[in-house]
Residue, then its C-alpha position, 0 to 999 in steps of 0.5 A: m401179832p394181832k393187832q388189837v383195835a379199841s373201839g370207844g372202850k366198849s369192845t376190842f377185836s384183833v385182826i390177822g391181816s392177809d400177809i401174817t401166818v400164825t402157827g399155833d392155837i388162838d385163845a381170844s376174849a375178843d371178836l377175831h377178823i381173820d384174813g391170812k391162815v391159821e395153823g391151829d386151832i381157834a377159840c373166840c367170842a366172835l370169828v369174821q373169817g375172809e375170803t382168801s383165809v385159811v385156818t387148818g385146825s378146830v374153830t370155837a365160837e358163839t358166832a362164826r361168819l366164814a368166807g374162807t377155807v377151814k380144815g377141821s371141826i366148827s362149834a359155834r352157836e351161831l353160824v354163817v357159812l357163806k358161798s366162798a366158803r370151802i369147809h371140811g370137818d364136822v359142824q356143830y350149830d345151834a343156828l345155821t346158815i349156808e349160802q348156795g355155793a359153799e361147800v362142805d365136806g364133812r357131817f352137821a349136828p345140832k349142838a343140843a343133839k350132842d348133849k341129848p340125855a340118855g332115855k329122852s327123846f329128841e324132843a323132850a331133850n330140846s323143849d327149851s331150846e330152839l334149833k334154827l337152819s336156813v339156807a340163804n341163795 
């Protein structure tokens, strides 16, 4: 079971250590730090994945910082893919940063493009939102 840690009563986060394997979906209202193995879908506010972590399933988060292996789709408002990350699946994002050396086997798509209304141009459909893509060295 993930360890709940309180931080001054303001927020909590759960940690899945490197010696833990979770089989099943995780739906966390807290922030999540994963160093172990997860075989199932993950939904959380903020996800931090360690280098040794392996996730087999989809990831849905407001923010995600990935350093391990993900075998499944990823949807995040703000996504950082570190150089040690290995992603096998499609990625949807609003803001994206990828470090040089990261490996991604899948398609990238801004979230706004998926929600594009029929009959409008891409610019008109996204006039209120700002998409960001950056490549880190």
